[in-house]
C-alpha positions in Angstrom: 11.8 -11.2 6.4 10.7 -14.2 4.1 14.4 -15.8 4.4 14.5 -18.3 1.1 10.6 -18.8 0.4 10.8 -14.4 -0.2 13.3 -15.3 -2.8 11.5 -18.0 -4.8 8.6 -15.8 -4.9 10.3 -12.9 -6.3 11.7 -15.3 -9.5 8.3 -16.5 -9.7 6.5 -13.0 -9.6 6.4 -12.8 -12.9 5.5 -15.8 -14.2 2.0 -16.8 -15.3 0.4 -13.9 -13.3 -0.9 -11.8 -16.1 -4.0 -12.5 -15.5 -4.4 -12.7 -12.8 -3.5 -9.3 -12.0 -6.0 -8.1 -14.4 -8.6 -10.4 -13.1 -7.9 -9.3 -9.2 -10.9 -8.3 -6.9 -8.6 -6.4 -5.0 -9.2 -5.5 -1.2 -10.9 -8.0 -0.5 -10.0 -7.8 3.5 -11.9 -9.5 6.2 -13.6 -7.8 8.7 -12.1 -9.8 12.0 -12.1 -9.1 15.8 -9.8 -7.1 17.6 -9.0 -6.4 20.5 -9.0 -3.4 22.3 -5.5 -2.4 22.6 -5.6 -3.3 19.2 -8.2 -0.8 17.9 -7.1 2.4 20.1 -3.5 1.6 18.3 -4.8 1.4 14.4 -7.6 4.0 15.9 -4.1 6.4 17.2 -2.3 5.8 14.1 -4.8 6.5 11.5 -6.3 9.5 13.5 -3.3 12.2 12.7 -4.1 14.8 10.2 -0.9 16.5 9.5 0.2 17.4 5.7 2.2 15.1 4.1 5.3 16.8 4.8 8.5 15.1 4.4 11.3 16.1 7.0 15.0 15.0 6.7 18.3 14.3 8.8 20.1 15.8 6.2 20.9 16.8 2.9 22.2 14.2 2.0 18.4 12.4 3.0 16.9 15.2 0.8 19.2 14.5 -2.3 17.9 10.9 -2.0 14.3 11.5 -1.6 14.3 13.5 -4.3 15.4 11.8 -6.4 13.6 9.2 -5.8 10.8 11.7 -6.5 12.0 12.7 -9.8 12.4 8.9 -11.1 9.3 7.5 -9.8 7.4 10.3 -11.0 8.8 9.5 -14.9 8.3 6.0 -14.8 4.1 7.1 -13.3 3.7 9.7 -15.9 2.0 7.2 -17.8 -0.3 6.4 -15.0 -0.2 9.4 -14.0 0.2 12.4 -16.2 -0.9 15.4 -14.5 2.7 16.6 -13.1 0.9 18.8 -10.2 -1.7 15.6 -9.2 1.3 12.9 -10.2 4.5 14.7 -7.4 1.7 15.4 -4.6 -0.1 11.4 -5.1 4.5 10.4 -4.6 4.9 13.2 -1.9 2.2 11.3 0.3 2.8 8.4 -0.1 6.9 8.4 0.1 5.3 10.3 3.7 2.5 7.9 4.7 4.5 4.4 3.5 7.9 5.9 5.9 5.8 6.5 8.8 4.2 3.3 8.9 7.4 1.5 8.1 7.2 0.3 5.2 9.0 0.2 1.6 7.6 2.9 -0.8 8.3 0.0 -4.0 6.2 -2.6 -2.0 3.4 0.0 -1.5 3.5 1.0 -4.8 3.2 -2.4 -6.0 -0.2 -3.2 -4.1 -1.4 0.4 -5.3 -0.9 -1.2 -8.8 -1.9 -4.6 -8.2 -4.7 -3.0 -6.1 -6.8 -0.2 -7.7 -3.9 0.1 -11.5 -3.2 4.1 -9.8 -7.4 5.1 -10.0 -8.3 6.8 -7.3 -11.4 6.5 -7.2 -11.6 2.3 -8.0 -14.3 0.7 -6.6 -13.7 -3.0 -6.2 -16.5 -5.7 -6.2 -15.9 -6.0 -2.6 -16.7 -2.2 -2.3 -13.1 -1.8 -1.5 -12.0 1.6 -2.4 -9.1 4.3 -3.7 -5.8 3.3 -4.7 -4.7 0.9 -1.8 -8.7 -0.6 -2.3 -9.8 0.3 1.5 -12.6 -2.2 2.4 -15.1 0.6 4.5 -15.4 -1.2 7.4 -12.4 0.4 8.9 -14.1 3.4 8.4 -15.8 2.4 11.0 -14.1 0.2 13.2 -11.1 2.8 13.4 -12.4 5.9 12.1 -15.2 8.3 12.3 -17.8 6.0 10.8 -18.0 8.1 7.0 -16.4 5.6 4.2 -16.5 8.4 1.6 -13.3 9.6 2.8 -11.3 6.6 1.8 -11.1 8.4 -1.5 -8.8 10.9 0.2 -5.3 11.1 -1.5 -3.6 10.6 2.3 -6.5 8.8 4.1 -6.3 6.7 1.2 -2.9 6.2 1.5 -2.5 6.4 5.5 -5.4 3.8 6.3 -4.0 1.2 3.6 0.0 2.0 5.2 -1.5 1.3 8.8 -3.5 -1.5 7.9 -0.3 -3.2 5.2 1.7 -2.7 8.9 -0.9 -4.4 11.4 -1.1 -7.5 9.1 2.9 -7.7 8.9 2.8 -7.8 13.3 -0.2 -10.0 12.9 1.6 -12.3 10.8 4.9 -11.9 12.4 6.5 -9.9 9.8 5.9 -13.1 7.8 4.9 -10.5 4.3 3.6 -13.3 2.1 0.9 -13.6 4.4 0.3 -10.0 5.5 0.3 -9.6 1.4 -2.3 -12.4 1.8 -4.6 -11.2 4.9 -4.2 -8.0 3.2 -6.5 -9.6 0.1 -8.8 -12.2 1.8 -6.4 -14.5 0.5 -4.2 -15.9 3.2 -1.7 -18.2 2.3 -2.7 -18.1 -1.5 0.0 -17.5 -3.6 -1.0 -15.7 -6.4 -2.3 -12.2 -4.8 1.3 -12.0 -3.4 3.6 -12.9 -5.9 1.9 -10.2 -8.1 2.3 -7.3 -5.2 6.1 -8.4 -5.1 6.4 -8.2 -8.8 5.1 -5.3 -8.8 7.3 -4.0 -6.0 10.4 -5.0 -8.2 9.3 -2.9 -10.8 9.5 0.2 -8.6 12.8 -0.1 -6.6 15.7 2.3 -7.8 19.0 0.9 -8.6 20.9 1.7 -5.0 
């Protein structure tokens, strides 16, 4: 997606960004006009309320998921201490990120930067939950009830669908899509923070 720029950004991601990551005003997406077709597609994408039960093509895929679940759960223990809640969070994140066609490590990295894995985080801009979804999204593509953005699956569903929307709008340019997600399009610090955090959550092949 990013070609040479991706390599450069990834190599710079950890340099001088710790202060930004602590101070980032997360979830400042800007409300922008949506074409009717886009609004309809996004509304449909968040409407399915099926439980996040992963499905696997074969036993090898299932085993790969279980290895991921154990490894990432161990890494997340310090942030999410209760095992049952941690596994529910990771199963839902895996389901929603795959459903949106996003790497799980990317979504984990974004959540770390946006909310530090705090379910009830609220930013100074009013963004809510793990993925710091702005309340206007509940009105634009949901039923208008912004309180649902604190619900685990709903928050991850909205966040992943919104990031996928921004990726498509930016023609696959992850750097610009991340900036748009944060309301800081074309500004490096936020995108670099997420890309750096993503690397921490990637597992060895």
